[in-house]
C-alpha positions as CSV (number, residue, x, y, z in Angstrom):
1,M,15.0,68.0,-54.9
2,K,13.2,69.2,-51.9
3,A,10.4,67.1,-50.4
4,S,7.0,68.6,-50.6
5,P,5.2,69.5,-47.4
6,Q,2.7,66.7,-48.1
7,S,5.5,64.1,-48.2
8,L,7.1,65.4,-45.0
9,N,3.8,65.2,-43.3
10,A,3.5,61.6,-44.5
11,V,6.9,60.7,-43.0
12,D,5.9,62.5,-39.8
13,D,2.7,60.4,-39.7
14,L,4.7,57.2,-40.0
15,E,7.1,58.2,-37.2
16,N,4.5,59.7,-34.9
17,P,1.1,58.2,-34.2
18,S,-1.7,60.2,-35.7
19,S,-3.5,60.3,-32.4
20,E,-2.9,60.0,-28.6
21,D,-5.1,56.8,-28.6
22,D,-2.8,55.2,-31.1
23,A,0.2,56.2,-29.1
24,M,-1.2,54.7,-25.9
25,L,-2.1,51.5,-27.8
26,G,1.5,51.0,-28.7
27,V,2.6,51.8,-25.1
28,R,0.0,49.4,-23.6
29,G,1.1,46.6,-26.0
30,S,4.7,47.1,-25.0
31,L,3.9,47.1,-21.3
32,K,1.6,44.1,-21.7
33,G,4.4,42.1,-23.4
34,R,6.9,43.2,-20.6
35,K,4.4,42.2,-17.9
36,S,3.9,38.7,-19.5
37,F,7.6,38.1,-19.8
38,S,8.0,39.3,-16.2
39,R,5.3,36.9,-15.0
40,F,6.9,34.0,-16.9
41,R,10.3,34.8,-15.5
42,T,8.9,34.9,-12.0
43,Y,7.1,31.5,-12.5
44,V,10.3,29.9,-13.8
45,S,12.3,31.3,-10.9
46,L,9.8,30.0,-8.4
47,C,9.8,26.5,-10.1
48,V,13.6,26.5,-10.0
49,A,13.7,27.6,-6.4
50,F,11.1,25.0,-5.4
51,S,13.0,22.2,-7.2
52,F,16.2,23.3,-5.6
53,G,14.7,23.4,-2.2
54,V,13.2,19.9,-2.5
55,G,16.4,18.6,-3.9
56,M,18.5,20.1,-1.0
57,G,15.9,18.8,1.5
58,L,16.2,15.3,0.2
59,L,19.9,15.5,0.1
60,S,20.1,16.8,3.6
61,R,17.8,14.0,4.8
62,Y,20.0,11.4,3.1
63,L,23.2,12.9,4.5
64,L,22.1,13.8,8.0
65,Y,19.4,11.2,8.7
66,S,20.1,7.5,8.6
67,P,17.7,4.9,10.2
68,S,19.1,2.9,13.0
69,D,19.7,-0.8,12.6
70,N,16.8,-1.5,15.0
71,Q,14.5,0.6,12.7
72,C,15.7,-1.4,9.7
73,V,15.0,-4.7,11.6
74,E,11.5,-3.5,12.5
75,L,10.7,-3.1,8.8
76,T,11.8,-6.6,7.9
77,T,10.9,-8.7,11.0
78,Q,7.9,-9.6,13.1
79,A,7.6,-7.1,15.9
80,T,9.5,-8.2,19.0
81,P,10.2,-6.8,22.5
82,L,13.9,-7.8,22.0
83,L,14.4,-4.5,20.2
84,E,13.5,-2.5,23.3
85,D,16.1,-4.3,25.3
86,I,19.1,-4.7,23.0
87,M,20.5,-2.8,20.0
88,I,20.8,-4.8,16.8
89,S,24.1,-4.2,15.1
90,Y,25.7,-5.6,12.0
91,G,29.3,-6.7,11.4
92,K,31.1,-8.2,8.5
93,L,31.7,-12.0,8.8
94,T,33.3,-14.4,6.3
95,Y,31.5,-17.7,6.3
96,N,33.6,-20.8,7.0
97,G,32.6,-22.6,3.7
98,S,35.4,-25.2,3.8
99,F,34.4,-28.3,1.9
100,M,37.1,-30.7,3.0
101,T,37.8,-29.5,6.6
102,E,35.2,-30.1,9.2
103,N,34.7,-27.7,12.1
104,I,33.2,-28.8,15.4
105,Y,29.6,-28.3,14.3
106,R,30.1,-30.7,11.4
107,Q,31.9,-33.5,13.1
108,S,30.4,-36.9,13.8
109,A,28.3,-37.3,17.0
110,A,30.4,-36.9,20.2
111,P,30.0,-35.2,23.6
112,E,32.2,-32.2,22.5
113,V,30.1,-31.7,19.4
114,D,26.9,-31.7,21.5
115,E,28.5,-29.1,23.8
116,A,29.3,-26.8,20.9
117,W,25.7,-27.0,19.7
118,E,24.3,-26.5,23.2
119,A,26.4,-23.4,23.6
120,L,24.5,-21.8,20.7
121,G,21.3,-21.9,22.8
122,V,19.5,-24.7,20.9
123,N,17.8,-26.0,24.0
124,Y,17.1,-22.8,25.9
125,R,13.8,-22.7,27.8
126,S,11.1,-20.2,27.2
127,V,11.4,-16.6,28.3
128,R,8.6,-14.4,29.8
129,I,7.0,-11.7,27.6
130,P,5.2,-9.2,29.9
131,S,1.5,-8.8,29.2
132,E,1.8,-5.2,28.2
133,R,4.3,-6.1,25.5
134,A,2.5,-9.2,24.2
135,K,0.4,-7.6,21.5
136,E,3.4,-6.0,19.7
137,A,5.0,-9.5,19.6
138,G,2.0,-11.0,17.9
139,L,0.7,-12.8,21.0
140,R,-3.0,-13.1,21.5
141,K,-5.1,-13.4,24.7
142,D,-5.8,-17.0,24.0
143,H,-2.1,-17.9,23.8
144,V,-0.9,-19.7,26.9
145,Q,-0.2,-17.3,29.9
146,I,1.7,-17.6,33.2
147,N,-0.4,-17.5,36.3
148,P,-0.5,-14.0,37.7
149,K,0.6,-15.2,41.1
150,Y,3.9,-16.1,39.5
151,G,4.3,-12.8,37.7
152,G,2.0,-13.3,34.7
153,G,3.0,-12.7,31.1
154,F,3.4,-15.2,28.2
155,P,5.9,-18.0,27.9
156,A,7.7,-17.6,24.5
157,N,10.8,-18.6,22.6
158,V,13.1,-16.7,20.3
159,E,12.4,-18.0,16.8
160,G,16.1,-17.8,15.6
161,L,17.1,-20.1,18.4
162,H,14.3,-22.5,17.5
163,H,15.8,-22.6,13.9
164,L,19.1,-23.6,15.4
165,H,17.3,-26.2,17.5
166,C,15.8,-27.6,14.3
167,L,19.1,-27.6,12.5
168,N,20.7,-29.5,15.4
169,L,17.9,-32.1,15.2
170,V,18.5,-32.5,11.5
171,R,22.2,-33.0,12.2
172,Q,21.4,-35.6,14.8
173,S,19.2,-37.4,12.3
174,L,21.9,-37.8,9.6
175,Y,22.6,-41.4,8.7
176,Y,26.0,-41.3,10.3
177,N,24.7,-39.8,13.6
178,F,21.3,-41.4,14.0
179,D,22.2,-44.6,15.8
180,Y,24.3,-42.7,18.3
181,Y,21.4,-40.4,19.4
182,K,18.8,-43.1,19.1
183,A,20.7,-45.2,21.6
184,K,20.9,-42.2,24.0
185,K,17.1,-41.8,24.0
186,Q,17.3,-38.1,24.9
187,G,15.3,-35.1,23.7
188,A,13.4,-35.9,20.5
189,F,14.8,-39.4,20.4
190,K,12.8,-40.4,23.5
191,N,9.8,-40.6,21.2
192,D,8.6,-43.4,19.0
193,D,9.9,-43.5,15.5
194,D,6.7,-42.1,13.9
195,I,6.8,-39.0,16.2
196,L,10.5,-38.6,15.8
197,K,10.0,-38.6,12.0
198,L,7.3,-35.9,12.3
199,H,9.6,-33.8,14.5
200,V,12.5,-34.0,12.1
201,S,10.3,-33.3,9.0
202,H,8.7,-30.4,10.9
203,C,12.2,-28.9,11.6
204,L,13.3,-29.5,8.0
205,D,10.3,-27.6,6.6
206,I,10.6,-24.8,9.1
207,L,14.2,-24.3,7.9
208,R,13.0,-24.4,4.3
209,Q,10.4,-21.7,4.9
210,Q,12.9,-19.5,6.8
211,L,15.5,-19.8,4.1
212,M,12.9,-18.9,1.5
213,C,11.6,-16.0,3.6
214,T,15.1,-14.5,4.1
215,I,16.6,-15.6,0.8
216,D,20.2,-14.6,0.5
217,V,20.8,-12.7,-2.8
218,G,24.6,-12.9,-2.6
219,V,26.5,-14.8,-5.2
220,F,29.3,-17.4,-5.1
221,G,32.5,-16.9,-7.1
222,Q,34.7,-19.8,-8.1
223,V,38.4,-20.6,-7.4
224,W,40.9,-22.8,-9.2
225,Y,42.3,-25.9,-7.5
226,T,44.4,-28.8,-8.5
227,P,42.5,-32.1,-8.2
228,S,45.7,-34.1,-8.1
229,P,49.4,-33.4,-8.3
230,G,50.3,-32.4,-11.9
231,S,46.7,-32.3,-13.1
232,V,45.0,-29.6,-15.0
233,P,43.4,-26.9,-12.7
234,A,39.7,-27.2,-12.2
235,A,37.1,-24.8,-11.0
236,F,35.3,-25.1,-7.6
237,V,32.7,-22.9,-5.9
238,D,34.1,-20.5,-3.3
239,F,31.7,-20.9,-0.3
240,N,33.9,-18.5,1.9
241,T,31.7,-15.5,1.2
242,Q,31.4,-12.3,3.2
243,H,28.2,-11.3,4.9
244,K,26.8,-8.6,7.1
245,C,25.6,-10.5,10.2
246,R,23.5,-9.5,13.3
247,N,25.1,-9.6,16.7
248,F,24.1,-13.2,17.5
249,D,25.7,-13.4,20.9
250,D,23.8,-10.4,22.2
251,I,20.5,-12.0,21.1
252,R,21.5,-15.4,22.5
253,R,22.4,-13.9,25.9
254,W,19.1,-12.0,26.0
255,A,17.3,-15.3,25.8
256,E,19.7,-17.1,28.1
257,V,19.4,-14.7,31.1
258,R,15.6,-14.6,30.8
259,Q,14.9,-18.3,30.8
260,L,12.1,-19.4,33.0
261,P,13.0,-21.7,35.8
262,K,13.7,-25.3,34.9
263,D,11.3,-26.6,37.6
264,V,8.0,-24.7,38.1
265,P,4.9,-25.3,40.2
266,E,2.1,-27.4,38.7
267,D,-0.1,-24.3,38.6
268,F,2.6,-22.1,36.9
269,L,0.4,-21.7,33.8
270,Q,-2.9,-19.8,33.9
271,P,-5.8,-22.1,32.9
272,P,-7.5,-21.3,29.6
273,Y,-10.1,-18.5,29.7
274,S,-13.7,-19.4,29.0
275,D,-13.4,-17.8,25.5
276,S,-9.9,-19.3,24.7
277,I,-9.5,-21.3,21.5
278,I,-8.7,-24.9,22.4
279,L,-7.5,-27.0,19.5
280,D,-8.5,-30.6,19.0
281,G,-4.9,-31.7,18.6
282,V,-1.3,-30.6,18.1
283,P,-1.3,-28.0,15.3
């Protein structure tokens, strides 16, 4: 059966738009969809490229840039001119945590024990901090200064060595050492008992604050030991832990070679300025 001319025209009308406007409408719709997809694809590509660039930049910074030990110290320590003169470095050290065996620092009072502690710098004299570097170290104008005719600057002490000085005084004050040092009447033991007590408790509390400020987050394991021959093994804390420690000897030597003279003229210190804060007593 042959299709009529009318039905063929109807089919032609379905396959071909009836007008140029209708044809253009279809083309525009198709182009609009393609453009939208193209823009979306470009946007996604840019986002991916940006994310990749940022990621590679961070990775490169991590791999190629590492802050120096001095920069790390600056972030966690009071500003100090030491960092301009020496490089802080870290090395692995295993603590001597022996419970039963005493090293020289733990032994009862004796001249050789005192020598070992003295060698740590526990009684070093002040060093000179130049005036131009005082502010960075937290020193104020009303802090004690050295007379300009003797070079000026500020007398100051390395805090870490003061901590060791305090620990040494606590050691000397232990019940099994106290009488020995009291009889020698040297250093803090030249003072009356009430002042000596204040000195020791000052040192004890300084060490408490220091330990809390720099709290060690390491952990102790435990080891097995035999309390007596043939006994059942028991657990005991292993105090021989490994640590990353600063180069103590370099810091000690820095303070050692910069000590102010033992004997200085009477006018070595600059008198207070008119606007200096003068306390009513020992702080």
